[in-house]
C-alpha positions in Angstrom: 1.1 -15.9 -41.9 -0.7 -13.8 -39.0 2.4 -15.3 -36.9 4.9 -14.2 -39.1 3.6 -10.9 -39.5 3.8 -10.8 -35.4 6.9 -11.6 -35.2 8.5 -9.1 -38.1 6.7 -6.5 -36.1 8.0 -7.1 -32.7 11.8 -6.8 -34.5 10.6 -3.6 -36.1 9.7 -1.8 -32.8 12.7 -3.1 -30.8 14.6 -1.4 -34.1 12.3 1.5 -34.6 12.7 2.1 -30.5 16.4 1.7 -30.5 16.6 4.2 -33.2 14.3 7.0 -31.6 16.4 6.7 -28.5 19.7 7.3 -30.6 17.9 10.0 -32.6 16.7 11.2 -29.6 20.4 11.8 -28.3 21.9 12.9 -31.9 19.2 15.5 -31.7 20.7 16.9 -27.7 24.0 16.7 -29.1 23.6 18.9 -31.5 21.6 21.1 -29.4 24.1 21.0 -27.1 26.9 22.4 -29.7 24.3 25.5 -30.4 23.5 26.8 -26.3 25.4 30.1 -25.6 24.5 30.1 -21.8 26.0 27.3 -19.5 23.0 26.8 -17.8 21.2 25.9 -21.1 24.3 23.8 -21.4 24.0 22.1 -18.3 20.4 21.3 -18.5 20.9 19.5 -22.2 23.6 17.3 -20.5 21.4 16.4 -18.2 18.9 15.0 -20.7 21.6 13.1 -22.3 22.2 11.5 -19.3 18.6 11.1 -18.6 18.7 9.2 -22.0 21.0 7.0 -21.6 20.1 6.3 -17.3 21.0 2.7 -17.0 20.8 1.5 -20.4 24.8 2.8 -20.4 26.3 3.6 -17.3 29.8 4.6 -18.9 28.3 7.0 -21.1 26.4 8.1 -18.2 29.2 8.4 -16.0 30.9 10.3 -18.7 28.6 13.5 -19.8 27.6 13.9 -15.9 31.1 14.3 -15.3 30.5 17.4 -18.3 28.1 18.3 -16.1 30.4 19.0 -12.6 33.0 21.2 -14.8 30.7 23.4 -15.8 29.3 23.6 -12.7 32.8 24.4 -10.7 34.2 26.8 -13.7 30.3 28.6 -13.4 30.0 27.8 -9.6 26.4 26.9 -10.5 24.7 25.1 -7.3 21.7 23.5 -9.1 24.5 21.8 -11.8 26.1 20.2 -8.6 22.8 19.1 -8.0 22.0 17.5 -10.8 25.6 15.9 -10.7 24.9 14.4 -7.6 21.6 13.3 -8.6 22.9 11.5 -11.6 25.9 10.0 -9.5 23.6 8.5 -7.0 21.6 6.6 -10.0 24.8 5.0 -10.7 25.7 4.0 -7.2 22.1 2.8 -7.0 22.8 0.5 -10.4 25.8 -0.9 -8.6 24.5 -1.7 -5.7 26.1 1.2 -3.6 22.9 1.9 -1.5 24.4 3.9 1.4 26.4 6.3 -1.1 23.7 6.8 -3.2 21.6 7.6 -0.2 24.2 10.5 1.0 24.0 11.5 -2.9 20.6 11.9 -3.2 20.0 14.0 0.1 22.9 16.3 -0.6 21.0 17.0 -4.2 17.7 17.6 -2.4 19.1 19.9 -0.2 20.8 22.0 -3.0 17.4 22.0 -4.6 15.1 23.5 -1.9 17.7 25.3 -1.1 17.6 27.1 -4.7 13.8 26.8 -4.6 13.7 24.2 -7.8 10.8 22.3 -6.8 11.0 20.1 -9.9 14.4 18.6 -9.5 13.9 18.5 -5.4 11.1 16.3 -6.0 12.6 14.2 -8.3 15.6 13.9 -5.5 12.8 12.7 -2.9 12.1 10.4 -5.4 15.5 8.9 -5.4 15.7 8.6 -1.7 12.7 7.0 -1.4 13.9 4.4 -4.0 17.4 4.3 -2.1 15.6 3.7 1.2 13.5 0.9 0.1 16.8 -0.8 -1.5 18.4 -0.4 2.0 15.2 -2.4 3.2 14.3 0.7 5.1 10.7 1.1 3.9 9.3 3.3 6.9 11.3 5.9 6.0 10.8 5.4 2.2 7.1 5.8 3.1 7.9 9.0 5.6 9.7 10.9 2.7 7.2 10.5 0.3 4.2 11.5 2.5 5.8 14.3 3.7 6.4 15.7 -0.1 2.9 14.5 -1.6 1.1 17.4 -1.4 4.1 19.5 -2.5 3.7 17.5 -5.7 0.2 17.7 -6.0 0.1 21.3 -5.5 2.7 21.8 -8.3 0.9 19.2 -10.4 3.8 17.3 -11.1 1.9 14.3 -12.9 5.1 12.2 -13.5 6.4 12.4 -10.1 2.9 11.5 -8.6 2.5 8.7 -10.3 6.2 7.9 -9.2 5.0 8.7 -5.2 1.7 6.6 -5.7 3.4 3.1 -7.5 6.4 3.7 -4.3 3.8 3.4 -1.1 1.5 0.6 -3.6 5.3 -1.3 -3.6 5.9 -0.3 0.1 2.4 -1.5 1.7 2.8 -4.6 -1.1 6.0 -5.4 0.8 4.4 -5.2 4.0 1.4 -7.5 2.8 -0.7 -4.6 3.5 -2.9 -5.6 0.1 -5.8 -2.7 0.8 -3.5 0.0 1.0 -1.8 -0.9 -1.9 -4.3 -1.3 -4.3 -5.8 2.0 -3.2 -2.3 3.4 -4.2 -2.3 1.9 -7.6 -5.6 3.0 -8.1 -4.8 6.5 -7.8 -1.9 6.5 -10.3 -4.3 6.0 -12.8 -6.1 9.5 -13.3 -2.9 11.1 -13.5 -1.2 9.0 -16.5 -2.3 10.6 -20.1 -4.1 9.3 -23.1 0.0 8.4 -24.5 1.3 6.3 -21.8 -0.3 3.2 -22.6 2.4 1.1 -21.4 2.4 2.3 -18.1 -1.3 2.3 -18.2 -1.3 -1.3 -19.0 1.7 -2.2 -16.0 -0.9 0.0 -13.3 -3.8 -2.2 -14.5 -1.5 -5.3 -14.0 -0.9 -4.3 -10.3 -4.2 -3.7 -9.5 -5.4 -7.1 -11.1 -3.0 -8.7 -9.0 -4.2 -7.0 -5.9 -7.8 -8.3 -6.4 -6.6 -11.6 -7.5 -4.5 -11.6 -3.8 -8.4 -11.0 -2.2 -9.9 -13.0 -3.8 -11.9 -10.8 -5.9 -11.3 -12.5 -9.5 -14.3 -10.5 -11.7 -12.9 -7.6 -10.5 -9.0 -9.4 -11.4 -10.3 -10.2 -14.8 -11.8 -6.5 -15.7 -8.2 -5.1 -14.6 -6.6 -7.4 -16.8 -8.6 -6.9 -20.0 -7.6 -3.2 -19.4 -4.1 -4.3 -19.5 -4.1 -6.3 -22.3 -6.0 -3.6 -24.4 -2.8 -1.1 -23.5 -0.2 -3.5 -24.0 2.1 -3.7 -27.2 2.0 -7.1 -28.9 5.9 -7.7 -27.6 4.5 -8.1 -23.9 1.1 -9.7 -24.1 2.6 -13.2 -23.1 2.8 -12.5 -19.5 -0.9 -10.7 -19.0 -2.3 -13.2 -21.3 -0.7 -16.1 -19.1 -2.3 -14.5 -15.7 -5.4 -13.8 -17.2 -5.6 -17.7 -17.9 -4.9 -18.4 -14.4 -7.7 -16.0 -13.0 -9.9 -17.9 -15.3 -8.8 -21.2 -13.9 -9.8 -19.5 -10.3 -13.4 -18.6 -11.8 -13.9 -22.2 -13.0 -13.7 -21.2 -16.7 -11.4 -23.7 -17.7 -12.4 -23.8 -21.6 -11.6 -20.2 -21.9 -8.3 -20.6 -19.9 -7.4 -23.8 -22.2 -7.8 -21.7 -25.4 -6.0 -19.0 -24.5 -3.2 -20.5 -23.1 -2.9 -23.0 -26.1 -2.9 -20.4 -28.3 -0.1 -18.8 -26.6 2.0 -22.1 -26.1 2.1 -22.6 -29.7 3.3 -19.2 -30.6 6.2 -19.1 -27.9 7.0 -22.5 -29.1 7.5 -21.3 -32.7 9.1 -18.0 -32.5 10.6 -18.1 -28.7 9.4 -15.0 -27.4 9.3 -15.3 -23.7 11.4 -16.4 -20.6 11.4 -19.9 -19.0 9.5 -19.1 -16.0 6.9 -17.3 -18.1 6.6 -20.3 -20.5 6.1 -22.9 -17.6 3.1 -20.3 -16.2 1.7 -21.0 -19.3 1.9 -25.3 -18.9 0.8 -25.1 -15.7 -2.5 -22.9 -16.6 -2.9 -25.7 -19.6 -1.9 -28.2 -17.5 -4.7 -27.0 -14.8 -7.1 -26.5 -17.1 -7.2 -30.0 -18.8 -7.2 -31.4 -14.9 -10.3 -29.5 -14.4 -11.8 -30.9 -17.5 -11.1 -33.8 -16.0 -8.9 -35.0 -19.2 -5.9 -36.4 -16.9 -3.9 -38.1 -19.4 -3.1 -34.6 -21.3 -3.1 -32.6 -17.6 -0.2 -35.6 -17.0 1.8 -35.0 -20.2 2.0 -31.1 -19.6 2.4 -31.7 -15.8 5.3 -33.2 -16.6 6.8 -30.7 -18.3 6.6 -28.1 -15.4 8.2 -30.4 -13.1 11.5 -31.2 -15.0 11.9 -27.4 -15.7 14.7 -26.0 -13.1 13.3 -22.2 -13.2 9.7 -23.1 -12.3 8.0 -21.2 -9.4 8.2 -23.7 -6.1 4.2 -23.0 -5.7 3.4 -24.0 -9.1 5.5 -27.2 -8.6 3.6 -28.2 -5.5 0.7 -27.6 -7.2 1.2 -29.7 -10.0 2.4 -32.6 -6.9 -0.9 -31.8 -5.9 -2.8 -32.5 -9.3 -0.9 -35.2 -10.0 -1.7 -37.1 -7.0 -5.5 -36.2 -7.4 -5.4 -37.8 -11.1 -4.1 -40.7 -9.4 -6.5 -41.1 -6.9 -9.6 -40.5 -9.0 -8.5 -43.2 -11.0 -8.0 -45.7 -7.9 -4.2 -45.9 -8.2 -3.9 -44.8 -4.7 0.1 -46.3 -4.9 0.7 -43.3 -7.4 -1.5 -40.7 -5.6 0.1 -41.4 -2.0 3.9 -41.3 -3.8 3.1 -37.5 -5.4 1.7 -36.2 -2.2 4.0 -37.3 0.0 6.5 -35.5 -2.5 4.8 -32.5 -2.7 4.8 -32.3 1.3 8.9 -32.9 1.2 9.4 -30.4 -1.5 6.9 -28.0 0.6 8.4 -28.2 4.0 12.2 -28.4 2.7 12.2 -25.5 0.1 9.3 -23.2 0.6 8.2 -23.6 4.3 6.4 -19.7 4.3 4.4 -21.0 1.6 1.0 -22.5 2.8 -1.1 -24.8 0.0 -5.0 -25.7 1.1 -5.0 -28.0 -1.6 -2.0 -30.5 -0.2 -3.6 -30.5 3.3 -6.7 -31.7 1.9 -5.6 -33.8 -0.7 -2.9 -35.7 2.1 -6.3 -35.8 4.4 -8.2 -37.6 2.1 -5.2 -40.1 0.9 -4.8 -40.9 4.8 -8.6 -41.4 5.4 -8.9 -43.8 2.4 -5.8 -45.8 4.2 -7.4 -45.7 7.3 -5.0 -43.9 8.9 -7.5 -41.3 10.8 -5.4 -39.4 12.8 -3.0 -38.4 10.1 -6.2 -37.6 8.3 -7.4 -35.6 11.2 -4.2 -34.1 11.8 -3.9 -32.5 7.9 -8.0 -31.8 7.9 -7.4 -29.4 10.9 -4.2 -27.9 9.1 -6.4 -27.3 6.1 -9.6 -25.7 8.7 -6.9 -23.4 10.4 -5.5 -22.2 7.1 -9.1 -21.7 5.8 -10.4 -19.5 8.7 -6.9 -17.9 8.8 -7.2 -16.8 5.1 -11.0 -16.1 5.0 -10.0 -13.8 8.2 -7.3 -11.9 6.6 -9.0 -11.4 3.1 -11.8 -10.1 5.1 -9.7 -7.6 7.1 -8.1 -6.1 3.7 -11.8 -5.9 2.2 -12.9 -4.1 5.1 -9.9 -2.1 5.3 -9.8 -1.1 1.7 -13.9 -0.3 2.4 -12.8 2.5 5.3 -9.5 3.8 3.6 -12.1 4.2 0.4 -14.6 6.2 2.4 -11.7 8.3 4.7 -10.5 9.0 0.9 -13.6 10.6 -0.6 -14.5 12.6 3.2 -10.9 14.0 2.3 -11.7 14.8 -1.1 -15.1 15.9 -1.8 -17.3 18.1 1.0 -19.9 15.2 1.1 -23.9 16.4 2.2 -24.6 15.0 5.5 -27.7 12.7 3.9 -25.1 11.2 1.7 -22.8 10.7 3.9 -25.1 8.8 6.6 -25.9 6.5 3.1 -22.5 6.0 2.4 -21.8 4.9 6.0 -25.0 2.3 6.3 -24.4 1.0 3.0 -20.6 0.1 4.2 -22.2 -1.1 7.3 -25.1 -3.8 5.8 -21.9 -4.5 3.7 -19.9 -5.6 6.2 -22.6 -7.2 8.4 -23.3 -9.4 5.3 -19.9 -10.4 4.9 -19.6 -10.9 9.2 -22.8 -13.7 8.3 -21.2 -15.1 5.3 -17.8 -15.5 7.5 -20.0 -17.2 10.7 -21.4 -19.3 8.1 -18.3 -20.6 6.7 -16.9 -21.2 10.4 -20.1 -22.7 11.8 -19.8 -25.0 8.5 -16.3 -25.9 9.2 -17.2 -26.7 12.5 -19.9 -29.1 11.7 -18.2 -30.9 9.0 -15.3 -31.7 11.6 -17.7 -33.0 14.1 -19.2 -35.3 11.6 -15.7 -36.2 10.3 -14.4 -36.7 13.5 -17.5 -39.1 14.4 -17.5 -40.9 11.1 -14.1 -41.6 11.1 -12.9 -42.1 14.6 -15.3 -44.1 16.4 -12.9 -46.6 17.9 -11.1 -43.4 19.8 -14.1 -41.5 21.9 -11.9 -39.7 24.1 -11.2 -37.6 21.5 -14.8 -36.1 21.5 -13.9 -34.0 24.3 -10.7 -32.4 22.5 -13.3 -31.8 19.5 -15.9 -30.1 21.9 -13.6 -27.5 23.2 -12.4 -26.3 19.5 -15.7 -25.4 19.0 -16.4 -23.9 22.1 -13.2 -21.8 21.6 -14.4 -21.3 17.9 -18.0 -19.9 19.1 -16.3 -17.7 21.8 -13.9 -16.5 18.8 -17.1 -15.5 16.9 -18.7 -13.8 19.7 -15.4 -11.7 20.4 -15.5 -10.7 16.9 -19.0 -9.8 16.6 -18.5 -7.6 20.1 -15.7 -6.0 18.2 -17.1 -5.2 15.0 -20.2 -3.3 16.5 -17.7 -1.5 18.5 -16.0 -0.4 15.4 -19.3 0.9 14.1 -20.0 2.6 16.9 -16.6 4.6 16.5 -17.5 5.3 12.8 -20.6 6.3 14.4 -19.2 8.7 16.6 -16.5 10.3 14.8 -19.0 10.9 11.2 -21.2 12.7 14.1 -18.1 14.8 15.1 -17.0 15.4 12.0 -20.7 17.0 10.4 -20.1 19.0 13.9 -17.2 20.3 13.1 -18.4 21.4 9.3 -21.4 22.6 10.8 -19.4 25.0 13.4 -17.0 26.1 10.7 -19.9 27.2 8.6 -20.5 29.9 10.9 -17.1 31.9 10.1 -17.6 30.6 6.3 -18.1 34.2 5.5 -14.7 35.2 6.7 -12.6 32.1 4.9 -12.0 31.6 0.8 -13.3 27.7 -0.3 -10.1 26.6 -0.3 -8.7 28.1 3.4 -11.9 26.1 4.1 -11.4 23.1 2.6 -8.2 23.0 4.0 -9.2 23.6 7.7 -11.5 20.8 7.0 -8.8 18.7 6.1 -6.6 19.4 8.6 -9.2 18.6 11.6 -10.4 16.1 9.6 -7.0 14.6 9.3 -6.3 14.8 12.9 -9.1 12.5 13.5 -7.5 9.9 10.8 -5.1 9.7 12.5 -6.2 8.3 15.5 -7.8 5.8 14.0 -4.7 4.7 11.9 -2.6 4.5 14.9 -5.4 1.8 16.3 -5.2 -0.7 13.2 -2.0 -0.2 12.9 -1.3 -1.6 16.7 -2.0 -4.7 18.6 -4.8 -3.2 20.8 -7.5 -1.7 19.1 -8.8 0.0 22.2 -5.9 2.0 23.2 -4.2 5.3 21.0 -0.2 5.6 21.7 -0.3 9.2 21.9 3.5 9.6 21.7 3.1 7.8 18.0 0.2 10.0 16.9 1.3 13.2 18.0 4.7 12.5 15.8 2.5 11.4 12.9 -0.1 14.6 13.3 3.0 16.9 13.6 4.7 15.5 10.7 1.5 15.7 8.7 1.0 19.8 9.8 4.6 20.6 8.7 3.9 18.9 5.7 1.0 21.9 5.1 4.1 23.9 5.4 7.0 23.5 3.1 9.1 26.3 3.1 7.6 28.7 5.7 10.2 30.5 7.5 12.2 28.8 10.2 9.9 27.2 12.7 11.4 24.7 14.9 8.6 22.7 16.4 9.5 20.3 19.4 7.8 17.7 21.0 8.0 16.4 24.7 5.6 13.3 25.3 6.0 10.3 27.3 4.7 7.2 26.3 1.1 7.4 27.2 -2.1 5.9 25.8 -5.4 7.5 25.9 -8.7 5.8 24.8 -10.5 7.4 21.1 -12.7 9.3 23.1 -10.2 11.6 24.6 -7.6 11.6 22.0 -9.4 13.0 19.6 -10.4 16.1 21.3 -6.7 16.6 22.4 -5.3 16.2 18.5 -7.8 18.6 17.3 -6.7 20.7 20.0 -3.5 20.4 19.5 -4.1 20.9 15.7 -5.8 24.3 16.3 -3.0 25.7 18.4 0.0 24.6 16.3 -2.2 26.4 12.9 -2.8 29.2 14.5 1.1 29.8 15.7 2.3 29.2 12.3 -0.5 31.2 11.0 -0.3 34.0 13.0 2.5 34.0 15.7 5.7 34.9 13.2 4.3 37.6 11.0 7.2 40.1 11.5 10.0 37.3 12.4 11.9 34.7 10.0 12.2 32.4 12.8 10.8 30.6 15.6 10.2 27.9 18.0 6.6 25.7 18.9 6.9 23.9 21.9 4.1 21.0 22.7 4.6 18.8 26.4 2.8 16.8 27.6 3.3 15.8 31.5 1.7 12.9 33.8 1.2 13.6 37.6 -0.5 10.4 39.0 -4.1 10.5 37.3 -3.4 14.2 36.3 -2.6 15.8 33.2 -1.1 18.8 31.9 -0.6 19.7 28.3 1.5 22.9 27.4 1.5 24.5 23.9 3.9 27.5 23.5 5.7 29.7 21.1 8.2 32.5 21.0 6.0 34.7 18.4 4.2 38.2 18.7 1.8 36.8 21.5 -2.0 36.5 21.4 -3.9 39.8 22.9 -6.3 40.1 25.3 -8.5 41.4 22.5 -7.8 37.9 20.9 -8.2 35.6 23.7 -11.8 37.0 24.1 -12.5 37.1 20.5 -15.2 34.7 20.0 -13.8 33.5 16.8 -14.1 30.2 15.8 -10.4 28.6 16.8 -10.4 29.3 20.6 -14.2 28.8 20.8 -13.3 25.7 19.1 -10.5 24.9 21.9 -12.8 26.1 24.6 -15.4 23.6 23.3 -13.4 20.5 23.0 -11.6 21.4 26.5 -15.1 21.3 28.2 -16.1 18.1 26.2 -13.2 16.3 28.3 -13.7 17.9 31.4 -10.5 20.0 31.3 -9.6 23.4 32.7 -6.9 25.9 30.6 -5.8 29.0 30.5 -3.7 31.1 28.4 -0.6 33.5 29.2 0.5 36.3 26.7 3.2 37.6 28.9 5.9 36.1 26.4 4.7 34.8 23.2 1.7 32.7 23.8 1.2 29.8 26.6 -1.7 27.4 26.6 -1.7 25.4 29.5 -4.7 23.0 30.0 -5.2 20.2 33.0 -7.5 17.4 32.9 -8.2 13.5 34.4 -6.9 10.4 34.0 -8.9 8.4 31.0 -6.3 5.5 30.3 -8.1 2.6 29.4 
């Protein structure tokens, strides 16, 4: 009776949603007939298009054409922008991505020209989606970052949610789990209480990323939050994912109970897709296997294997489970058959997917059969996979900790003592993780040696190979420990510089508002953050690609002055590399000078030019920052204001020599020695 009620509820829910959508369109059509102004008519037509969206492209195109007719009749530019935006969506739906991108850009240009910020931000979102469809994630990420501050300033929560979601998806595509997780979590504060389904969606995304980081306790917390916010007709996939996590946490009885309950419901009412159905079957089989109920496990595994829509990695794991079951019951022939079948399927259909259990299973079977060379080969693949996976997860967790700290530093004015405590906590956690990681690697090395001695007494010449592997592993551990200490040292130095900047700036605090104080601090700290972002995204962690860093820094500064006159900013920097101790002061100098130019150089001018040039002559460098603005006065040059005083302090820090020329605009030049690593 309860299940019948659920089925009726689902039917009624779909009926109600459909009826509400139709009623909304009917209401808009009535409203359209009552409008007196063409602007209101165009807005109503656009709302109708939004209701149809991609559910009925034919009607969307019909009402969008009416927007175009009214826009032409009254020569209304924003009307043309709305038409282009809807037309872009139609082309995106029809997979004409380049055409969609062209019209999204046209719409954005019209909206920004007419200072229609909300529609401009919607157009930016569509441009980002078009770039993703064209597999150009870098451009998608760039345009979002350029406009994110504008969305936050205008408090457009829907756009902020979309921007953070897109950034999370992009970093997910690029296998940067930590950054993807951070942006998904950023979404949650901007979702209102009435958006429970959207919250469920993002709780599920957060849970997925914690699962990828092997933080299964956090994953189960967020999947439970997702279930709490789900409507009944969306429950099965989320519950299947919960069962998957429960199995990973070795809570097999709970996983089995949840999966069997879902299995009975979908058998009776057919309320899920086939691949979700197979996921539930896999969860049941996995739970039975771990509970040593092998006959029941085989029964459900056969159903998964026989399906045409099973996800490849689940099918491989099913073969491995079957092989393990037959090995446990001493049916070695059947165990070998399924392990070989898993390996063939793995190599032919899913080469990028590595399976720890598969390597372990084959190694065990070959060892039992006396094929020690094969056993050692697959055992080494198992060891390599474990080391690589642990290193990847460790790096992502460290990045998550570091990024969380950077975000906190930008958003809040942390007291010095609180900063020191947080840094110490992070360092202690990293040290514990390092000790754990070293212990795992040493354990693996010891097990490898023991395994080799036990199973390969007749091939003594391979002892030398194992010893060399052990030496290389120890050397790698020492190198990683040295690198981690260097990272701690850099974090400490940079935190001290942040503290120094805040203390120096506090001297001018009386002349600044709180908002200006935070804005200036954020710009200076951001110039330091970009240096480290450049480092951890590069192969060499000791050198900063200054040209790329300059482009990112200037992009960040420009985004802070959206719509601020027509200021052209040119950069003339060749491929040059500096160490962190040099890159940060130079970046802070450029940040100060460019921000000052924006604020003061063009007070009575509608447009202007700012030029940044960095040239190299043997082991010497010359930095020039100039503008064609009003020009700085001699009094201002000799003034003890924080900006120029900070520049002078930074110049002396890198032992440079600088001068300022105010004869034609303002020209700052600085010479310093080569400090490239």
